[in-house]
C-alpha positions in Angstrom: 7.2 40.1 -34.7 9.5 37.1 -33.9 11.9 39.3 -32.0 9.1 40.2 -29.7 8.2 36.5 -29.2 11.8 35.5 -28.6 12.2 38.4 -26.2 9.0 37.3 -24.4 10.1 33.7 -24.2 13.5 34.8 -22.7 11.8 37.1 -20.1 9.3 34.5 -19.2 12.0 31.9 -18.6 14.0 34.5 -16.5 10.9 35.2 -14.3 9.8 31.6 -14.0 13.2 29.8 -13.7 15.6 32.6 -12.6 18.4 34.5 -14.1 20.8 31.6 -14.2 18.4 29.5 -16.2 18.0 32.3 -18.7 21.8 32.8 -19.0 22.2 29.1 -19.6 19.4 29.1 -22.1 20.7 32.1 -24.1 24.3 30.8 -24.1 23.2 27.3 -25.2 21.0 28.7 -27.9 23.8 31.0 -29.2 26.2 28.0 -29.6 24.0 26.7 -32.4 25.9 27.6 -35.6 22.6 28.5 -37.4 21.3 30.7 -34.5 20.1 34.1 -35.5 19.0 35.0 -31.9 21.2 38.1 -31.7 19.9 39.7 -34.9 18.6 43.2 -34.8 15.0 44.0 -33.9 12.4 42.7 -36.3 14.6 40.2 -38.1 14.2 36.9 -36.1 13.2 34.1 -38.3 10.4 31.6 -37.4 13.2 29.1 -37.1 14.8 31.1 -34.3 11.5 31.1 -32.4 10.9 27.4 -33.0 14.5 26.6 -32.1 14.2 28.6 -28.9 11.0 26.7 -28.0 12.6 23.3 -28.7 15.7 24.2 -26.7 13.7 25.4 -23.7 11.6 22.2 -23.9 14.7 20.1 -23.7 16.5 22.2 -21.1 13.5 22.2 -18.7 12.0 18.8 -19.6 8.7 20.5 -20.4 6.5 19.9 -23.5 6.4 22.8 -26.0 2.7 23.3 -25.2 3.5 24.0 -21.5 6.1 26.6 -22.5 3.6 28.3 -24.9 0.8 28.2 -22.2 3.1 29.9 -19.7 4.1 32.4 -22.4 0.4 33.3 -22.7 0.2 34.0 -19.0 3.4 36.1 -19.2 2.2 38.0 -22.3 -1.1 39.0 -20.6 0.8 40.1 -17.5 3.1 42.3 -19.6 0.0 43.7 -21.5 -1.5 44.8 -18.1 1.8 46.6 -17.3 1.8 48.4 -20.7 -1.9 49.2 -21.0 -3.3 49.2 -17.4 -6.2 51.6 -18.4 -7.3 49.3 -21.2 -7.7 46.4 -18.9 -9.3 48.3 -16.0 -11.7 50.3 -18.3 -13.1 47.1 -19.7 -15.1 45.8 -16.7 -15.6 42.3 -18.1 -13.7 39.8 -20.2 -16.2 40.3 -23.1 -15.6 44.0 -23.2 -11.8 43.4 -23.0 -12.0 41.1 -25.9 -13.8 43.7 -27.9 -10.7 45.8 -27.7 -8.2 43.1 -28.7 -8.0 43.5 -32.5 -8.3 47.3 -32.4 -5.6 47.8 -29.8 -3.1 45.0 -29.9 -2.8 44.2 -33.6 -3.2 47.8 -34.7 -0.2 48.7 -32.6 1.8 45.7 -33.9 0.9 46.4 -37.5 2.7 49.7 -37.2 6.0 48.0 -36.5 5.9 44.5 -38.1 5.2 42.9 -41.4 1.5 42.0 -41.6 2.2 38.4 -42.7 4.0 37.7 -39.4 1.0 38.7 -37.3 -1.5 36.1 -36.2 -5.0 36.8 -37.4 -7.6 37.1 -34.6 -11.3 37.8 -34.9 -13.5 38.1 -31.7 -17.3 37.7 -31.8 -19.2 38.4 -28.6 -22.4 36.3 -28.6 -23.5 37.7 -25.2 -21.6 39.7 -22.7 -19.9 36.6 -21.3 -20.0 34.3 -24.3 -17.3 34.8 -26.9 -16.0 33.0 -30.0 -12.4 33.6 -31.0 -11.1 32.7 -34.4 -7.3 32.6 -34.6 -4.8 31.8 -37.3 -1.0 31.9 -37.1 1.7 30.5 -39.3 3.4 29.4 -36.1 0.4 27.4 -35.0 1.0 28.5 -31.4 -2.6 28.5 -30.3 -1.6 27.2 -26.8 -0.4 30.8 -26.1 -4.1 31.8 -26.6 -5.0 29.2 -24.0 -2.7 30.8 -21.5 -4.0 34.3 -22.3 -7.6 33.2 -21.9 -6.9 31.7 -18.5 -5.1 34.8 -17.4 -8.0 37.1 -18.5 -10.4 34.9 -16.5 -8.2 35.1 -13.5 -7.7 38.9 -13.8 -11.4 39.5 -13.9 -12.1 37.0 -11.2 -14.3 34.8 -13.4 -14.6 31.1 -13.8 -14.5 30.0 -17.4 -15.5 27.1 -19.5 -14.2 26.9 -23.1 -13.6 24.5 -25.9 -11.2 24.5 -28.8 -13.1 22.4 -31.3 -11.2 23.6 -34.4 -7.4 23.7 -34.4 -4.6 24.3 -36.9 -2.4 21.8 -35.1 -5.0 19.2 -35.9 -5.1 20.1 -39.6 -7.8 22.8 -39.7 -7.1 26.1 -41.5 -7.7 28.2 -38.2 -8.4 27.7 -34.6 -11.7 28.4 -32.9 -12.2 28.9 -29.1 -15.7 29.0 -27.6 -15.6 30.8 -24.3 -18.1 31.3 -21.5 -17.2 33.4 -18.5 -19.4 33.0 -15.4 -20.5 35.9 -13.2 -18.2 36.7 -10.3 -20.7 35.3 -7.8 -21.0 32.0 -9.6 -20.3 29.0 -7.3 
């Protein structure tokens, strides 16, 4: 799973900052004596992913959370490219979220060790009111923030949400309470 995340980080940086920044990032990262960035697929360690985040943060002068948030935007954009019918078939954010666990993590579980995957549970209270419970050993919930915002943008919806429970604040999981407003909401 980490190879996918390192790959996504590198591609997001290339898109956002240009090829020169990516080349500089990769070459700087590979100078670390303990870097495993060039390992074969599926073998990146969490330390590779965290080291890449730290290095990107230093290089671009951005907090880790901003890089993760931007990664969430990038991940959703890539998801749309890979599964356009899934996104277009689901006519609302609520219906889209219904498909998340079934589609995304089922596909990833075929390729990666289960313990490396984040756990996600989506409960739809109403069509436009959703509760997401998320747990990841990486505590990268800011990626979810970026994905949520991208989903709202894609469906042309305004959103309010809270993140009252968070692993980064010592809780055992994260909870996101979402409400998407109708398209004609002003």
